[in-house]
C-alpha positions in Angstrom: 15.0 -11.7 -30.9 16.7 -8.6 -29.6 13.7 -7.2 -27.9 13.3 -10.3 -25.8 16.9 -10.0 -24.7 16.4 -6.3 -23.9 13.1 -7.0 -21.8 14.9 -9.8 -20.0 17.9 -7.5 -19.2 15.5 -4.7 -17.8 13.7 -7.3 -15.7 16.8 -8.8 -14.3 18.4 -5.4 -13.6 15.3 -4.3 -11.8 15.0 -7.3 -9.7 18.7 -7.2 -8.8 18.5 -3.8 -7.6 15.4 -4.4 -5.5 16.2 -7.7 -4.1 18.1 -6.4 -1.1 15.2 -4.1 -0.2 12.8 -7.0 -0.5 14.9 -8.9 1.9 15.1 -5.8 4.3 11.2 -5.6 4.0 10.9 -9.0 5.2 13.5 -8.8 7.9 12.3 -5.6 9.6 9.1 -7.0 11.1 11.1 -10.1 12.2 13.7 -8.1 13.9 11.1 -5.9 15.5 9.3 -9.0 16.9 12.3 -11.1 18.0 15.0 -8.6 19.0 13.8 -6.9 22.1 17.0 -4.8 22.5 15.9 -2.7 19.6 12.6 -1.8 21.3 12.6 1.4 23.3 11.7 1.3 27.1 8.1 1.8 27.6 7.0 0.3 24.3 5.1 -2.9 24.2 6.0 -5.6 21.6 2.6 -5.1 19.8 3.1 -1.4 19.4 6.7 -1.8 18.3 5.7 -4.5 15.8 3.0 -2.1 14.5 5.5 0.6 14.0 7.7 -1.8 11.9 4.8 -2.0 9.5 5.1 1.6 8.6 8.8 0.9 7.5 7.5 -2.2 5.5 5.0 0.0 3.8 7.6 2.6 2.9 9.9 -0.1 1.6 7.1 -1.8 -0.4 6.2 1.5 -2.1 9.9 2.1 -3.0 10.0 -1.3 -4.4 6.8 -0.8 -6.4 8.1 2.4 -7.9 11.4 1.0 -8.7 9.8 -2.0 -10.4 7.4 0.1 -12.3 9.7 -0.1 -15.4 9.0 -3.7 -15.9 5.3 -3.2 -15.8 5.0 -2.4 -19.4 7.0 -5.5 -20.3 5.0 -7.9 -18.2 1.5 -6.5 -19.0 1.6 -5.9 -22.7 -1.7 -5.7 -24.5 -2.0 -6.7 -28.0 -3.9 -4.1 -30.1 -5.9 -4.8 -33.1 -8.0 -2.6 -35.4 -11.8 -3.0 -35.4 -14.5 -0.8 -36.9 -16.4 1.4 -34.5 -19.4 -0.3 -33.2 -21.9 1.7 -31.0 -23.0 -0.3 -27.9 -25.2 0.3 -25.0 -25.6 -1.3 -21.5 -28.9 -3.0 -20.9 -30.0 -3.7 -17.3 -31.2 -7.3 -17.1 -32.2 -7.1 -13.6 -29.2 -9.0 -12.3 -26.0 -7.6 -10.9 -24.4 -7.8 -14.3 -25.5 -5.7 -17.3 -25.0 -6.7 -20.8 -23.6 -5.0 -23.9 -25.9 -4.9 -26.8 -24.9 -3.6 -30.3 -27.0 -0.7 -31.5 
């Protein structure tokens, strides 16, 4: 099927382009924690490791935006026609409410 091959190509391309950034997002805190030569004088290891978290968040947001193109492929929803049915929520006294056909 052609659409499966197209979807596979989109997913592979997206993951190939973001794989180096994923590795960098994992390596940044490890470098900040273990390579003390990168740490400025007067900084503690804890604050330096905390600052590396900001870099990781920025990389994670970029990866999420870059991989957003495969979201529609991985989370497809099947749609079907059904007649319109009116429903209402009935409070049963529990945490959950139930749907009742009107």
